[in-house]
Residue, then its C-alpha position, 0 to 999 in steps of 0.5 A: m447500473t453504472r457504478k460510480i466509484i471514487h478512490v481516495d488516496m491521502d497525499a504523503f500521509y505519514a509525512s503530512v501528518e508529522q508536518r501538520d503536527d510540527p511547524a518546524l517540519r513544514g516546507v523542508p524535505l522529510a522522510v518518516a523512517w526508523g533509524g539504522k543502517r537497514s531502514v527504509v523510508l516509509t513515506a517522503s514528504y513532497e519536498a523530498r521527492p525532486f531529490g529522488v527521495r521515495s517510499a520503500m527506498p533504503l534510508h542511506w540512499a535517501l540521505e546521500r540524494c538529499p543531505g538536508l533530509r529531515v528524518v522522523p520515526p513513525r508515530f502509528d497512534a497519530y496515523r490510526a487517529v486520522s484514519a479513524d477520522l477518514q473512515a467516519i467521513f467516508r462511511s457518512y456518504t456510503p456504506l460501501v467503503e473498502p479501506l486498502s490501508l490507513d490512508e487509502a480507500y475505494l467508495d461506491v457512491t452509485e447510491p450515496l447517503r448524501g451529497g446528491p447523484s454526482a460522484t464528482r461533487i461528492a469527491q470534491s465534498l470528501r476532499a473539502e471535509i477531509r481538509s477541514v476535519t484532519g488538516l491534510s489534503a487528499t487526492a481523489g479518482v472518480s470513474v466507473n470502476k475500481f481500476l479506473a478510478k485508482l488510475a485517475s487518482g494517480l495521474h495528478k497527485p497531490d491534492a487533485l480531483t481526476v475524473l476519468l470518463p470511459g472514453q477518455a480511458q480508451t484514449l489513455l490506456p494504450t499509451l501508458p507503460v505496463a508499470a502504470f497499471h495497478g497490480i503490475g509490479p516491477a517483476t511482472a513488468a519485466r516478464l511482460a517486457a520479455q514477451g515484447i509487452h511494454t504498453g497498454a496497446d501491447l496488452r491489448a493486442a496480446s490474446p487473453e489466452r496468451l496472457a493466462r498461459l503466462f500469469g494465470k487468472q491474473g493474466e486475464h485480468f491484465w487484458r481486461v483492464a488494458h481495455g478498461e474493463d473491471d467488474r470487481p465490486v467495492q467489498p466493505g466486508r471482504a474476507h482477507q486470507s492474509i495481509g502482508a508487506e515485503t521489501t526488496f533490498a538493493d544490497d543483500l542481507r548477510a546476517p540474521d541480525e540484518v533480517v530482524r531489523a528488516l522485519g522491524e521496518l515491515a511490522p508497522t506497515v502490516e499493523g497499519r493494514l490490519h488495523a484498516a481491515g479491523l483484523a488480527a493474526r494468529t499466524v505470522i509467517l516470514k518470507l526469505r528470497f535469497a540471491d539465487r532466487a530460492v524462497l524460504t518460509r517459516r511460520l509461527t501460530l500463536t494461541y491468541p491474535v496479535q495486531a500490534a507492530a511490536d507483537l508481529h515483529a517479536c513473533a517474526a524475529r522468533l523465526v530467524t534462527p542462527g543457522l536460517l540463512a546457511e551463509r546465503e545472501v537475502r534479497l527479499v524479506g516479507l512478513t505476513a499475517a494469516g489466520l485473521g479474525p477480530p482482535l481481542a478487546a484487551p490482548p495479553g501481550l507477548f511478554a505478559p506474565 
């Protein structure tokens, strides 16, 4: 049976919630970010994007590109409340929902609970219900597998519905740059470019054996998705081994307190991903990549699971000792939650007596 997959992605989620809740922010360039020299943009509104403001951009760059940019701190309680509404809507259509974050999910509607047999009509109904319940817009992609559904949702954001049929995909995929393929980040795209592989057509022309030698099993996956093939099921109960986030800095960090601030920027993202998966962590891992490409990791294992950004940040900050950097410059900081399991009903908090 051919699968019917919908990928739903909320539009500029954090910024849209802020604009919904504060009329003074509507229609103006907006960034959601913590303040501070090393802050990064968590989400930029669509009014800010023509100025070149993007998620994960250092905040000081965003302010230089858009002098009139409004900046507000994140409110994760508000975002989690909206996410709960979204999950309820999704699960009213199908039990096969795979959350990717607070505002993004795959749905398998091959055999839906309601909405009829048309995945396109279900996606239309989903978007209408999301707007009615939350006051926010969502973009959806519809196709026969997860890769093509996610690709479809990214083609015409924001507030759009795109259906990508297999025949259409076979025409589109060869024309795309490899960086447009989900799972191929800047570093992998650069490695592919070094091998003369720049587009989907180049990926198709490369043998799966060659790609496997370069990238292992992931290389074989690249070859398959370049042909529009993806047999991964939607996994509502998938087992996470770890959940994390990382960021690369244009200007290297040189002091431990700068690393601690960077971890503070990452912690809310990790909290959101843990919350979406219904998990908490007993181990917190710090990752540093230095300017010379050397990588260092440190971990802290707890006696009880944590999920809150404040706790994740506090744990990771403990790993940043005075001599950790050894005068080396830090290019990348990562924060990972491992030892995953269900959260406690009433966690004691790191600083509870």
